[in-house]
C-alpha atoms as one frame of an Amber mdcrd trajectory, in Angstrom:
protein
 -55.926 216.451 -77.090 -56.005 220.246 -76.308 -59.334 222.853 -77.349 -58.831
 225.014 -79.966 -59.072 228.884 -79.276 -62.093 230.989 -80.095 -62.624 234.321
 -80.378 -65.877 233.547 -78.122 -64.586 231.076 -75.395 -61.071 230.787 -73.624
 -60.658 227.136 -73.856 -60.117 225.880 -69.989 -56.766 223.682 -69.503 -56.899
 221.024 -66.967 -55.168 217.006 -66.218 -57.635 215.641 -68.594 -57.571 218.748
 -71.429 -53.616 219.777 -71.234 -52.400 222.154 -73.604 -49.777 220.322 -75.966
 -46.635 222.670 -75.516 -43.083 221.880 -76.915 -39.824 223.213 -75.544 -38.469
 226.186 -77.807 -35.308 226.911 -75.991 -33.113 224.938 -73.190 -29.983 225.961
 -71.717 -27.531 225.095 -68.355 -27.693 227.642 -65.583 -25.161 226.256 -63.594
 -21.746 225.991 -64.749 -19.149 222.942 -65.349 -18.323 221.731 -61.441 -21.671
 222.617 -60.026 -23.002 219.722 -57.494 -26.537 219.548 -59.443 -27.521 220.138
 -63.021 -30.166 223.853 -63.393 -31.880 224.563 -66.672 -33.981 227.087 -67.975
 -36.652 226.101 -70.024 -38.957 227.773 -72.430 -42.332 226.045 -73.377 -44.168
 227.950 -76.768 -48.072 228.716 -75.969 -48.527 230.067 -78.992 -52.366 229.783
 -79.988 -53.122 228.281 -76.827 -54.898 231.021 -74.785 -53.533 230.374 -71.776
 -52.657 232.689 -69.075 -50.635 233.156 -66.172 -49.906 234.764 -63.808 -46.458
 235.675 -61.712 -46.746 233.029 -58.541 -48.564 230.475 -60.786 -47.209 227.040
 -61.507 -47.110 225.267 -63.988 -48.675 221.474 -64.033 -45.886 218.957 -66.538
 -47.484 215.468 -67.100 -44.080 213.582 -67.766 -43.090 210.136 -69.159 -40.995
 206.929 -67.108 -37.386 207.017 -68.427 -37.733 204.207 -71.684 -35.193 202.370
 -69.652 -36.671 201.842 -66.105 -39.385 200.533 -67.568 -37.530 198.163 -70.005
 -35.510 197.039 -66.749 -38.350 196.641 -64.755 -40.414 194.428 -67.465 -37.054
 191.941 -67.441 -37.468 191.662 -63.620 -41.063 190.978 -64.153 -40.217 188.547
 -67.132 -42.988 189.801 -68.830 -42.327 191.139 -72.633 -44.300 194.549 -72.857
 -46.561 193.495 -75.271 -49.738 192.127 -73.197 -52.748 194.081 -73.059 -53.713
 195.964 -70.245 -56.103 198.465 -68.649 -54.284 202.030 -69.168 -54.510 203.482
 -65.396 -55.590 206.808 -66.291 -58.097 206.315 -69.971 -58.764 202.852 -68.939
 -58.198 202.156 -72.642 -56.883 198.489 -73.905 -52.967 199.042 -74.408 -50.204
 197.568 -74.585 -48.536 197.530 -70.672 -45.153 198.909 -71.810 -47.688 201.665
 -72.812 -49.536 202.647 -69.285 -45.707 201.515 -67.496 -44.452 204.505 -69.752
 -47.207 207.189 -69.988 -49.311 206.186 -66.526 -47.646 204.869 -63.757 -45.056
 205.728 -61.345 -42.174 203.762 -61.429 -40.058 205.192 -58.690 -42.237 205.114
 -55.423 -43.710 201.937 -54.065 -47.539 201.594 -53.130 -48.660 199.637 -50.295
 -50.421 197.480 -52.682 -47.518 195.895 -53.991 -45.763 195.356 -50.545 -48.988
 193.300 -49.779 -49.127 191.336 -53.140 -44.980 190.558 -52.615 -45.996 189.574
 -49.004 -48.916 187.268 -50.369 -46.420 185.550 -52.747 -43.324 185.163 -51.166
 -43.933 184.439 -47.372 -40.117 184.865 -46.348 -40.017 188.423 -48.188 -38.086
 190.829 -46.269 -41.245 192.727 -46.458 -43.197 190.867 -44.271 -42.251 192.499
 -41.472 -43.711 195.940 -42.602 -47.221 194.739 -43.321 -47.845 195.646 -39.780
 -49.339 199.071 -39.355 -47.412 199.647 -36.520 -44.150 199.013 -38.784 -45.088
 202.449 -40.571 -41.670 204.212 -39.471 -38.920 201.008 -40.865 -41.221 200.637
 -44.196 -40.350 204.362 -45.013 -36.988 203.353 -44.252 -36.923 200.889 -45.753
 -38.363 201.942 -48.802 -36.357 205.393 -48.766 -34.641 205.319 -52.317 -35.827
 202.744 -53.758 -38.333 202.383 -57.072 -40.677 199.613 -58.063 -37.632 197.209
 -60.074 -36.122 196.905 -56.706 -38.724 195.068 -54.714 -39.116 192.758 -58.495
 -35.149 191.598 -58.079 -35.434 191.546 -54.337 -38.559 189.101 -54.750 -37.906
 187.183 -58.234 -40.431 184.714 -56.547 -42.996 187.227 -56.929 -44.729 186.556
 -60.445 -47.339 189.182 -62.142 -49.487 188.719 -64.554 -49.466 191.962 -66.643
 -52.841 193.406 -65.315 -52.222 192.156 -61.610 -49.087 194.025 -61.337 -50.126
 197.516 -63.051 -53.128 197.654 -60.270 -50.664 197.176 -57.895 -48.913 200.664
 -59.201 -49.302 203.993 -58.389 -50.526 206.628 -60.854 -47.785 208.846 -62.846
 -49.354 212.737 -61.623 -48.580 215.665 -63.026 -45.507 218.039 -61.456 -45.982
 221.280 -60.738 -43.141 223.688 -61.194 -43.301 227.468 -59.912 -43.582 229.691
 -62.882 -40.419 231.681 -63.653 -41.768 234.385 -66.207 -43.980 236.693 -67.049
 -46.172 237.057 -70.080 -46.491 240.301 -69.935 -41.987 240.448 -70.824 -42.601
 237.044 -73.081 -45.859 236.923 -74.765 -46.989 233.295 -76.058 -44.441 231.338
 -73.939 -43.892 230.427 -70.244 -40.439 229.565 -68.263 -39.375 226.857 -66.126
 -36.059 226.632 -63.858 -35.625 223.305 -62.682 -33.315 221.244 -61.219 -31.873
 217.863 -62.585 -32.713 215.614 -59.986 -29.700 212.643 -59.863 -28.716 210.234
 -57.213 -27.141 206.730 -56.455 -28.811 204.213 -54.009 -28.995 200.616 -53.633
 -26.223 200.177 -56.216 -28.456 201.885 -59.204 -28.095 205.347 -60.989 -31.608
 206.992 -59.960 -33.427 210.047 -61.273 -36.417 212.543 -60.320 -39.541 211.420
 -62.937 -39.711 215.230 -64.471 -36.817 216.446 -63.641 -34.981 213.909 -66.153
 -38.197 214.184 -68.664 -37.392 218.097 -69.841 -34.061 217.350 -69.305 -32.561
 214.058 -71.128 -35.860 212.991 -73.025 -37.891 216.218 -74.472 -36.078 216.963
 -78.074 -36.493 220.781 -78.245 -39.090 221.856 -80.721 -40.577 218.292 -81.033
 -41.849 216.666 -77.881 -45.483 217.097 -77.080 -45.242 218.193 -73.423 -49.219
 218.521 -71.907 -49.480 220.814 -69.714 -51.872 223.111 -67.816 -51.385 225.972
 -65.018 -52.089 225.582 -61.395 -52.680 229.377 -59.993 -50.964 230.217 -56.666
 -53.802 232.660 -55.182 -52.039 233.330 -52.293 -48.315 233.702 -54.006 -48.861
 237.526 -55.583 -47.180 241.301 -55.823 -49.046 243.960 -54.696 -50.811 246.028
 -57.155 -47.630 248.231 -59.254 -49.394 251.333 -58.401 -48.882 251.144 -54.679
 -45.492 252.040 -52.773 -45.057 248.637 -50.894 -42.017 247.271 -50.468 -41.435
 243.745 -51.394 -38.818 241.163 -50.231 -38.137 237.949 -51.906 -36.162 235.291
 -50.815 -35.627 232.320 -52.744 -32.256 230.086 -52.919 -31.775 227.890 -55.470
 -34.896 226.986 -58.031 -37.360 229.105 -55.297 -35.567 231.898 -57.354 -38.226
 230.969 -60.260 -41.053 233.040 -59.230 -39.358 236.022 -58.015 -38.220 236.211
 -61.344 -41.065 236.269 -62.535 -41.795 238.790 -59.936 -39.570 241.049 -61.201
 -40.064 240.966 -64.836 -43.654 241.402 -64.375 -42.250 244.688 -61.619 -40.212
 246.030 -64.980 -43.062 245.477 -67.250 -45.560 247.074 -65.149 -43.148 249.548
 -63.300 -43.930 248.952 -60.297 -43.293 251.800 -57.423 -42.253 249.891 -54.198
 -38.922 249.229 -53.334 -37.866 245.140 -54.354 -35.130 243.136 -51.775 -33.871
 240.169 -53.288 -32.204 237.342 -51.094 -30.865 235.037 -53.360 -28.412 231.227
 -52.358 -26.839 229.190 -54.281 -23.331 226.064 -53.286 -21.052 228.765 -55.509
 -20.911 232.005 -57.252 -18.737 230.707 -60.014 -20.905 228.278 -61.141 -24.679
 228.812 -59.315 -25.534 232.415 -59.756 -28.715 231.807 -62.251 -29.910 234.731
 -63.618 -26.768 236.683 -63.388 -26.981 239.574 -65.563 -30.399 239.903 -65.734
 -30.506 240.721 -61.712 -28.332 242.923 -62.050 -29.567 245.078 -64.753 -32.548
 245.207 -62.394 -30.289 246.770 -60.387 -29.015 248.690 -62.322 -32.503 250.438
 -63.496 -33.889 250.168 -60.563 -36.285 247.181 -61.120 -34.386 245.900 -57.617
 -33.269 248.088 -55.611 -30.839 245.488 -52.912 -29.457 242.065 -54.356 -28.047
 240.249 -51.601 -26.602 236.590 -51.969 -25.371 233.822 -50.265 -22.670 231.515
 -51.752 -22.549 228.361 -48.996 -19.371 226.863 -49.762 -17.578 229.784 -51.343
 -15.727 230.580 -48.380 -14.678 227.614 -45.422 -17.358 228.613 -43.322 -21.421
 227.700 -44.643 -23.291 231.252 -45.632 -27.019 231.041 -46.662 -29.803 233.226
 -46.719 -30.490 233.522 -43.532 -27.373 234.534 -42.370 -27.526 237.454 -44.720
 -30.558 238.251 -43.562 -29.212 238.730 -39.792 -26.289 240.405 -41.616 -29.007
 242.978 -42.772 -31.556 242.715 -39.852 -31.676 246.356 -39.336 -32.509 247.302
 -42.577 -34.966 244.203 -43.242 -36.600 245.097 -39.967 -37.170 249.118 -41.450
 -38.563 247.575 -44.076 -40.976 245.214 -42.401 -41.797 248.369 -40.422 -42.530
 250.433 -43.596 -45.323 247.888 -44.938 -43.022 245.274 -47.114 -44.319 241.902
 -48.035 -41.648 239.102 -47.172 -41.982 235.878 -49.275 -40.249 232.866 -49.522
 -39.919 230.267 -51.971 -38.034 226.549 -51.914 -37.486 224.185 -49.801 -39.624
 223.260 -46.617 -37.797 220.853 -44.754 -34.755 223.255 -43.949 -34.212 226.141
 -45.954 -37.893 227.614 -45.387 -37.330 226.746 -41.528 -34.312 227.934 -40.767
 -35.561 231.333 -42.847 -38.350 231.961 -40.384 -36.373 231.551 -36.650 -34.484
 234.521 -38.856 -37.392 236.716 -38.890 -38.048 235.696 -35.296 -34.435 236.391
 -34.124 -34.523 239.864 -35.858 -37.981 240.660 -34.446 -37.007 240.745 -31.640
 -33.577 242.102 -32.141 -34.330 245.092 -33.711 -37.810 245.481 -32.420 -36.503
 245.244 -28.980 -39.418 242.689 -28.345 -39.861 239.281 -26.145 -39.589 235.877
 -28.095 -43.630 235.954 -27.359 -43.854 239.376 -28.628 -42.041 238.534 -31.696
 -44.271 235.223 -31.970 -47.256 237.764 -32.656 -45.450 240.115 -34.640 -44.970
 237.350 -37.653 -48.941 236.332 -36.530 -49.875 239.557 -37.554 -47.712 239.617
 -40.400 -49.186 236.347 -41.561 -53.023 237.502 -40.925 -52.368 240.367 -43.260
 -50.827 238.542 -46.134 -47.617 240.129 -45.250 -45.835 236.476 -44.911 -46.206
 234.524 -48.313 -44.634 231.139 -48.963 -44.218 228.710 -51.188 -42.576 226.240
 -50.189 -42.428 222.406 -50.655
């Protein structure tokens, strides 16, 4: 239950005391034919006293897909009515309840691997028990849910509580907030790609993204939430004439929509440049009208887009940065803060390389001097990353 807001003290929301929000609006941002479904959600915060700043994330507590829970119970040979300890509260509840609310079914804990190895000596998982087999275990588990191990090892029989003890907890998911409270009082917005894929002959889905896309009923489903502060990912003071450069491909656009709404609401002085990339302009230009409106009214100075599949050669945000290298370097020399949000493993690495290349080329610097320049940007908090 959420604490009631009082005139004297603002309630503190956290994982143990979340605010129970409801979605007031949900719609597709991606058009027909897009390779993945990306959606916009608006959650009502009325009466919560909950506050956030652009750059913060919203913690969302999802529940598991009831169909996956049912399939897991069937693989166990259990009804779901067996009484067990709830994985989070410790209360006595039916097995089905804790599997729905509190246990992670889309990742396999080492405890389950060990339990199956003990119960089924001939199981393939025995090859991965040794510490030196860690990399092989990781490969083996890729794309496998808990149910896969149960189906592949039908001789592994579990008591209900024993099974629960072998599972990870279903924790909160963090999503970058894509709205400004000044622009949308009593509301918080999210920009979420629905994770869907096939592996080992089964349709798979991300727990939280499919919870929001497929199991939340607008205006009805209670969603436990709280704000996670992103202290290092902040706009400069709106009165300061500081240029800002935002690089947010895909759902990495979320905090920059919030930043731009905040800039408009506060009349921020500095120049702003947004780099946005996706698969196709036709199906994936998220918030197009809003951003073009900001370009028209001066909230945004430059809008540079990269569509990776709209031509034979794949073009990404880092390619567009290199294309505009002279102007981008000039902005950096004017004191610009460079922000990047999105995929850590590929995009953020490529953007970082592009920045080094731009600094070398336009600044006439050696690779070592470019490294020192980048280190100085980080030290001055002018290179800010929200990558995952």
